[in-house]
N, C-alpha and C positions, 0 to 999 in steps of 0.2 A: 411291573417288574422294575426294581430297580437296577440302573445299568452300574458297573464295576468300573471302578477307580481305584488305581493303585498310587502311592505315596511312599515317600519314608516314614517312619513312626514321627509322630510329633510329639516326642519327649522331652522335655525342657522347658529353661525360661527364659530362654533368647526371644526375640521379637521376632524372630522366624519363626521358632516353634509356637509361640502363640499365635501368631497369624494362621499359621496350617492348620492348628487344633481348633480355632475358630470356623475355618473352613469346613473341617469334618462336621463340627457340629452343626453348622447352619445348614448344609446339605443332607444331613443324615437321613432324613424321610425321603428322599430320592435316590440317595447315593449308597453303596456299598464298598466302603474304604476297605482295601486290602493293604496291608503296610508291610515293609521290610524294615528291620532293625538300623536303625542310625547310628553308628560305633564312634564318630569323630569325637564325642567328647568324653567317651569313656577311657581315653589315655591318657593316663598321667606323664608321660613324657609327650610334650609338643613336637620337638624337632621329627619329620618326617611323616607327621600325623595324617595327612592329607593320603599319602602314597600307601598309608597302610589300612588307611578306610579304604581306597580302590581296591587294593589286592584282598581285603577281606570280604567286600562285596560283590565282585564277580563272579560267584559262582551263583549268589541271587539275581542278580542280573540274566546271567545265561538262561537260569529258570522262568525269566518273564518273556522269552523272545516266543515262545510259543503260546503263552496267554492273549485271551480275548479283552477287551475292554482298553481302557484308555489312562491315560498318566498325567498326575499333576507332582513336577518334580522340579525339587530346589537345590539339586546336588552336582557336582561335577562329574558325579558318576553317569549322567547324562553321557559321557564322552563313550560310555561302556554300550548302550543302546545301537540297535541298527537302524539303519534310516526310515525303515516301515514302522517301526518304535517310535521314533521322534515324530513322525507324521499323525501320531494321535498323541503327541504330548503338548501340556501349554507347561511351559518352563516359568517358574517361577523365581526373579530376581530382587533380591531386599538389598543390597549392594555389592561393591567389587572394590576392596580396599587390600592394595599390596601389604602396607603394614601388618596385617593380618596373617600374610603365607609364613606358613610354618615347615613349608616343604620346599624353600627356595635352594638355587633357581629353578629347579622343574616346576614349580606351580605357576608359575607366572606364564609358563610356555602351554601348561594345559587349561589356563584361563583363556588365552587366545585361539587355542584350538576349540574351544566350546564357543566361543564368539561366531567363530566362521561356521560352527554348524547350528547354531540357533536358528536361521533364517528354516532350516528343514523342520522347524515347530510347527505345530498349526497357531499356536500363537505364544507371545512371552506376556508376561505379566511383572511389571514394576507396581512398587508403592510411591513412587513419587515422580514429577515429572521430569527433575533432574535425571533421573536414571534411564528414565523412556529415550531421551535425547541424547544420553551416552551412548544407548545402544543403536540408537537411527544412524549416528553417525559413523557407526562400526559394519552398516549395510544390513542389520536386522530391520524387516518392514513391518513384520503384524506384532506390535509392540500397543500394550494397554495398561492404563495408569488403574489400580483398582487400591485405595489406601488402606491402611490400617483401618479398623472399625473398633465401634466402643459398645460395650452394653449399658447402654443410657440408662434402664432400671437400675442397675449395680453403681453407676457412677452417681447418680441421685439419692440412691440410699448414702453413699458416703458423702455426700454434699451437704447431709443431713447431720452426719456424727457432730456432737456436742466437742465445737472445737478445745474449748477450755478441759475438757474430759482429756480429750488426745495430746494436747499438751503435757498436762499432767502424767500422764502415760509416759511420756519420753523425757519428763525430768525438763521441760523448757519453761522458763520463768518467765511472768510476765512483758519483764523488759528487754528479753532476749531474740533477736532477731534468727530465725532459723532458715537456713538456705540449703535447701534441696541441690546438691550436685550430681544428680544421676549414681548409675551404679560405679561402683568402685571396681572398676576393671579397664585393663591396658585402653591407651590413646584415648580415654572420655575425657581428659582432662582434670580428674579431680584434685590431681596434684597442686593444678595450676591455679585454680580456684582455693583452694585453700590455703598454698602460700601468700596468694594476694589478700587475702583477709585476716592471716593470721593478726595479724596487729592490731586489729577494728576492733573496739571495744564493744560488746553487747552482740555479738554475731557466733553464730554456731554452725558450722560446716556439717551436714548431715549426707550420709550415702546410703548405700542399700545394694542388694547382690552379693555375689559371691565371693567379692575381695579378692582378687586375682592379684592386687598390688600391693596387696597388707597395708592398706590404709589404717594408721592408728588414731582417727578423731573418730567423732560418733557414728556407729557404721550398724547398720542393722540388715542381718539377712533372716528375712520372715516371711510369713506364709501370706498370700493374698491379701486376706481380711485386714491384718494389721500393717501390709504395706500400705494399705489405702489410708489407715487409720494414722499413718506416719504422714503421708502426704496433706493430710486435713490439718496436722500438726505444723507445718512449715508456713512461712511468709512469701518466700521468694524462690523462684528456681534459677540456677544458673548451668547452663550446658555449654561448654567448650569444648568439644571433642577437638583432636588432631586430626580422627580419622574418618573418612568420608561415608556417615550414616545413611540407612534407608530413609527412614521418616521418624524415628525416636517414639516410640510408643511412652517411653519413660516422661519424655518433654510433654508430649500432647495429654496426658493423663494428668499430668501436674496443673497445664492449663486449664482443663475441663474440670479438675477439684477448687481451682479459683486462683492459683497462684500465679501472680505476674511474674514475668520471666526475663532474661536477658539471654539470647541464643545466638551462638556464633553462627553464621548463615553459610554453612559448610553444605555442599550436595542435597540432600534431600532434606536436610534441617535448615537449610536456607528456603527452600518451598514451605518448610511449616511456618519459619518466624515470619515470613510473609502474608502468609494466609492468616494467622493472628494476630499480625502487629506488632510483632515483639520485638526490640532492638537490641542491637548487638550488645556483648559485653565488651568495656575497655579496661583491662588489667590494671593499666596505673591509676585508674578512676573508680576502680569497682566496688571499693567500702562505700563512697557517693553515691554510687548507681544502685546499690543495694538497698540502700536507705531509701532511695527516691521509688524504685520500686514498690518497697512495703508499703511506702504511705498513698502508693497507687492502686491497693489490693481492692478495694472497694468501688472506684470508679472507671477501672480501665478492665475486668475480668470480663464483662457480662458480653462485651463483643467477642473476646476472644473464645468463650464458650459457645456462643451461636454459630461462630465459623464452624468450628471442630463437631457440634452435634447433627450436622447433615449427615456424617458418616458413621452411622448408627448400624444396627445389625439389619435393618431390613434395606438400606443401602447395597451393605455388603452381599447380601443374599440375592438380590435384584441382580447385581453386576456381577458376579461370577454364576448365578442361574443363565443369563442371558448368553455367556462366552462359554458356558458347558455344550450348551445347546448347539454350538457351532463346532463342536470337535468330534472327529470321528469315534 
């Protein structure tokens, strides 16, 4: 008989949604997942979005108060749980970034309240050591690190794409250095990368995602298969966020597909950069760095791949399986 676990609905393309969706998939044989809708990303107006989300979610959480089963939760609505519900909860923290607060100043107070309640949970999972340390300094004792994981069958298939075909698909001339700068969304540093390389001959900055910043360069909001072909077409990854990220699935996938990278060592990205042995970008010398990294493509990417390949679906399944056996 499958155990019942409740979570938010894993709909969307952010790293957090991909992580939760992967968790649902790898545990499907043993877990009956029951979900409630996540409205946060449906509001066209960002201001007060989190407060509207909590208000709209309150009746659904109220209905769960009599439910049996456990919870895997990654949302501020943990504040609406009873202490008894939190005792059956694994809370999943990807990152905490005040730059993203759309309901300031109230949202900061809600997060501080959340941190005080997290010790009531059965466990807390972070995707990078930085965030585990962040929570431990705030008095949260039972913290585990379970990194983003990757379907290596998919990755190996993508590594086998004909690179010349992929470059032709995205109109990249043989003498062009294609620089993947991640998602064109707020606080990811896309504008900084583009500005630093704007006068560098033979370079083309490429972005993906929903383009909330209205980046006017080479941007592709494409389905998964074409996204992997886009990465395969690129030469170098440059990740320059202002925000404190979790562990950046975009950067990790770029490394797995063979791109040498320059990574600003901020929060969880610092853990990723150290693990994969990737240097930090220097805006004053970025064109030179990019050319040097492009030249290193064949000699330096093997070690980065091997460092990240240990985080495959088997690792993810074992780590979460072991943890969930401990949750009431």
